[in-house]
KOLMI-734899 format. One line per field, with one value per residue (C-alpha): residue number from 1; x, y, z. Coordinates in Angstrom, 2 decimals. Example, Ala and Ser with C-alpha at 12.3 -4.5 7.8 and 13.67 -1.06 7.14 Angstrom:
2
num: 1,2 .
X: 12.30,13.67 .
Y: -4.50,-1.06 .
Z: 7.80,7.14 .
//
This chain:
241
num: 1,2,3,4,5,6,7,8,9,10,11,12,13,14,15,16,17,18,19,20,21,22,23,24,25,26,27,28,29,30,31,32,33,34,35,36,37,38,39,40,41,42,43,44,45,46,47,48,49,50,51,52,53,54,55,56,57,58,59,60,61,62,63,64,65,66,67,68,69,70,71,72,73,74,75,76,77,78,79,80,81,82,83,84,85,86,87,88,89,90,91,92,93,94,95,96,97,98,99,100,101,102,103,104,105,106,107,108,109,110,111,112,113,114,115,116,117,118,119,120,121,122,123,124,125,126,127,128,129,130,131,132,133,134,135,136,137,138,139,140,141,142,143,144,145,146,147,148,149,150,151,152,153,154,155,156,157,158,159,160,161,162,163,164,165,166,167,168,169,170,171,172,173,174,175,176,177,178,179,180,181,182,183,184,185,186,187,188,189,190,191,192,193,194,195,196,197,198,199,200,201,202,203,204,205,206,207,208,209,210,211,212,213,214,215,216,217,218,219,220,221,222,223,224,225,226,227,228,229,230,231,232,233,234,235,236,237,238,239,240,241 .
X: 2.01,2.84,4.78,6.79,7.52,8.58,11.07,12.72,12.81,11.13,8.65,6.21,3.11,-0.41,-3.10,-5.99,-9.75,-12.05,-14.19,-11.57,-10.75,-14.58,-14.66,-11.29,-9.95,-7.24,-5.72,-5.22,-3.70,-1.30,-0.42,0.32,1.98,4.50,5.68,4.23,2.41,-1.20,-2.55,-6.09,-7.33,-10.85,-13.90,-15.08,-12.58,-14.60,-12.60,-12.13,-12.93,-16.16,-17.06,-18.43,-16.16,-18.66,-18.87,-15.05,-14.56,-16.96,-15.25,-11.86,-12.87,-14.73,-11.96,-9.22,-11.30,-12.03,-8.43,-7.09,-9.51,-9.00,-4.99,-4.39,-2.20,-1.96,-3.24,-1.22,-1.28,-3.84,-4.02,-6.99,-8.69,-7.03,-4.88,-7.93,-6.71,-5.63,-6.39,-9.89,-10.35,-7.07,-9.61,-9.17,-5.44,-7.47,-9.67,-7.23,-5.06,-8.33,-8.95,-5.44,-3.52,-0.14,0.58,-1.25,0.45,-2.56,-1.08,0.71,2.38,1.87,-0.78,-3.52,-6.58,-8.08,-5.74,-2.83,-1.54,1.63,2.57,2.57,5.85,7.30,8.78,6.95,5.32,3.04,-0.26,-1.40,1.87,4.49,2.39,-0.70,-0.80,2.39,1.75,4.20,3.63,4.04,7.52,8.37,11.51,11.97,12.86,12.83,10.76,8.07,7.39,7.10,5.66,8.09,5.94,4.79,1.44,0.66,3.58,5.71,4.00,4.02,7.40,10.59,11.93,15.44,13.50,11.87,15.03,16.76,14.15,14.05,18.02,17.90,15.66,17.83,21.19,20.13,17.62,19.07,15.60,13.66,11.11,7.57,6.48,2.93,0.93,-2.37,-3.01,-4.71,-1.37,0.05,-3.12,-2.75,-5.56,-8.08,-11.40,-11.59,-14.13,-15.99,-17.67,-14.74,-12.62,-9.64,-7.66,-8.79,-8.09,-4.39,-3.75,-5.36,-4.36,-0.90,1.95,0.10,2.02,5.38,4.66,5.40,9.01,9.75,8.27,10.74,13.56,12.72,12.83,16.56,17.62,16.69,16.47,12.85,10.97,7.72,6.61,6.40,9.97,11.48,9.75,10.17,6.81,5.11,1.91,2.03,3.47,6.90,9.99 .
Y: 11.56,10.00,13.07,12.80,9.47,9.95,12.80,10.36,7.44,5.28,2.73,1.77,0.08,1.38,-0.16,0.85,0.89,-0.87,1.87,4.31,2.04,1.59,5.58,6.61,3.70,6.07,6.66,2.80,2.80,5.54,3.75,0.51,2.42,4.16,0.72,0.64,-2.37,-2.33,-3.84,-4.33,-1.94,-3.51,-2.06,0.98,1.06,-1.24,-2.40,-6.08,-6.67,-5.38,-8.00,-11.49,-14.00,-14.04,-10.19,-10.17,-12.82,-10.89,-7.57,-8.87,-11.06,-8.25,-5.75,-8.19,-8.71,-5.09,-3.93,-6.97,-6.26,-2.33,-2.35,-5.55,-7.02,-9.62,-8.34,-10.28,-7.89,-6.71,-4.08,-4.15,-0.53,1.09,-1.90,-3.95,-7.38,-8.84,-11.37,-11.52,-12.01,-14.13,-16.11,-13.58,-15.02,-18.07,-16.32,-14.04,-17.10,-18.89,-15.79,-15.91,-13.25,-13.77,-11.26,-8.93,-5.95,-5.24,-5.76,-2.82,-4.26,-1.55,-0.06,2.42,3.55,2.31,-0.58,-2.44,-5.88,-5.42,-9.09,-9.83,-10.48,-7.47,-8.80,-10.98,-14.26,-16.91,-16.75,-20.09,-21.75,-22.47,-21.38,-19.49,-15.63,-13.82,-11.10,-8.31,-6.19,-2.33,-1.51,-0.64,0.11,-1.70,0.55,0.43,-2.70,-1.46,-1.49,2.32,3.33,4.16,3.56,6.95,8.52,10.91,10.06,11.17,14.22,15.13,14.10,15.67,14.20,13.56,11.05,9.43,8.78,7.72,5.10,3.77,3.51,1.59,-1.01,-1.17,-1.43,-2.94,-5.56,-5.80,-5.60,-3.57,-1.13,0.00,3.63,4.50,7.62,8.60,10.77,13.53,13.82,15.75,18.03,20.90,22.75,19.96,21.14,21.37,19.09,20.54,19.07,16.77,16.28,18.33,14.86,14.15,17.72,17.40,13.93,14.80,18.17,18.76,18.85,18.80,21.73,20.20,16.70,17.02,18.53,15.73,12.83,14.09,14.05,10.64,9.34,10.40,9.38,5.49,3.16,2.26,-0.25,-2.32,-4.67,-7.60,-7.11,-5.85,-9.02,-11.08,-12.36,-14.04,-14.96,-18.01,-15.89,-17.72,-15.88 .
Z: -9.43,-12.55,-13.58,-10.43,-10.85,-14.49,-13.46,-11.22,-13.39,-10.83,-11.25,-8.50,-7.41,-7.86,-5.62,-7.45,-6.73,-9.12,-8.76,-10.36,-13.17,-14.12,-14.40,-15.73,-17.82,-19.69,-16.12,-16.05,-19.21,-18.15,-15.10,-17.16,-20.01,-17.49,-16.24,-13.14,-11.40,-11.44,-8.09,-6.47,-3.71,-3.74,-5.47,-3.57,-0.28,2.06,4.72,4.46,8.45,7.69,5.04,4.96,3.29,0.41,0.31,0.26,-2.43,-4.70,-4.17,-4.81,-7.90,-9.32,-8.94,-10.27,-13.42,-13.69,-13.55,-15.69,-18.42,-18.22,-17.67,-19.91,-17.35,-14.66,-11.49,-8.63,-5.46,-3.05,-0.36,2.02,2.60,5.85,6.49,7.57,7.85,11.12,13.70,13.29,9.41,8.37,6.56,3.83,2.66,2.00,-0.08,-1.80,-2.84,-4.15,-6.50,-7.79,-5.69,-5.31,-2.40,-0.24,1.42,3.82,7.40,9.43,12.54,14.56,17.43,15.80,16.71,13.17,12.16,13.20,14.12,16.20,16.60,13.31,11.57,10.36,7.17,4.53,5.49,4.31,6.61,5.63,5.86,3.13,0.30,-0.93,-0.82,0.60,3.01,2.72,5.62,5.95,7.07,10.54,12.56,15.85,18.69,22.43,22.16,19.95,16.21,14.74,11.82,8.81,5.71,4.61,4.68,7.48,9.35,6.51,6.32,10.12,11.08,9.97,6.77,8.24,11.05,8.20,6.28,9.18,9.91,6.42,6.07,9.43,7.91,5.05,6.88,10.35,9.14,5.65,4.05,1.36,2.96,1.54,1.22,0.34,0.09,-1.59,-4.59,-2.39,-0.40,-3.37,-3.96,-1.58,-3.21,-2.39,-0.95,2.62,4.55,7.42,10.29,11.08,14.26,15.22,14.91,11.36,10.50,11.48,10.15,6.96,5.92,7.62,5.32,1.95,0.63,1.51,0.20,-3.37,-2.47,0.22,-2.06,-5.10,-2.41,-1.19,-4.65,-5.11,-1.73,-2.06,-5.03,-5.42,-7.64,-8.35,-5.56,-7.56,-8.95,-5.35,-3.72,-6.74,-6.74,-9.94,-10.78,-8.42,-5.54,-5.39,-5.24 .
//
């Protein structure tokens, strides 16, 4: 991933597990040295909507300190595992603000069997009013009265590249907004071990398109201008911009 970004002269935001930083500190140093933003993905990829407020606070506090100590840079951003902030745990934003997180990117305004808050704003907003932690939701395109996903992940591997590019361009040109694109490290590893005992749906979602992911990603990085989330959305340590 770091080589692909370097080849395209692109800087991005790496939402990183504390578990990874603890075991591979040299990798965190490489991310920071490459000019990328270091952000929190929680310690061990536990869904935020399964945690109590106290457990959530302990998790994000531990991860923030670990990443900052390892990387030597401030950590201002957070992304909940599996986009697991929604209507039932909006209290998470007060905790994030109290723990020093300037922004979150944890809501996907779509309908999905694992996550989603389709009635949430499509573009950045402050869940607690005019201040606090800013939420930058995953990018969607509005068509036929519905929000359709166009932020990457499995959709990017499963759908034709031309469609994904058209959706992103529509957001740029029609909504006049920047967009978010995400992917996971395993999505650029077609030789990864295959898991057994999983459903057909899970197998399709996880393994389809792995072989063409690197080529698509390199093309995407040249078709659009990209940057770190804290810079694109002009977010500082206080969350203002």
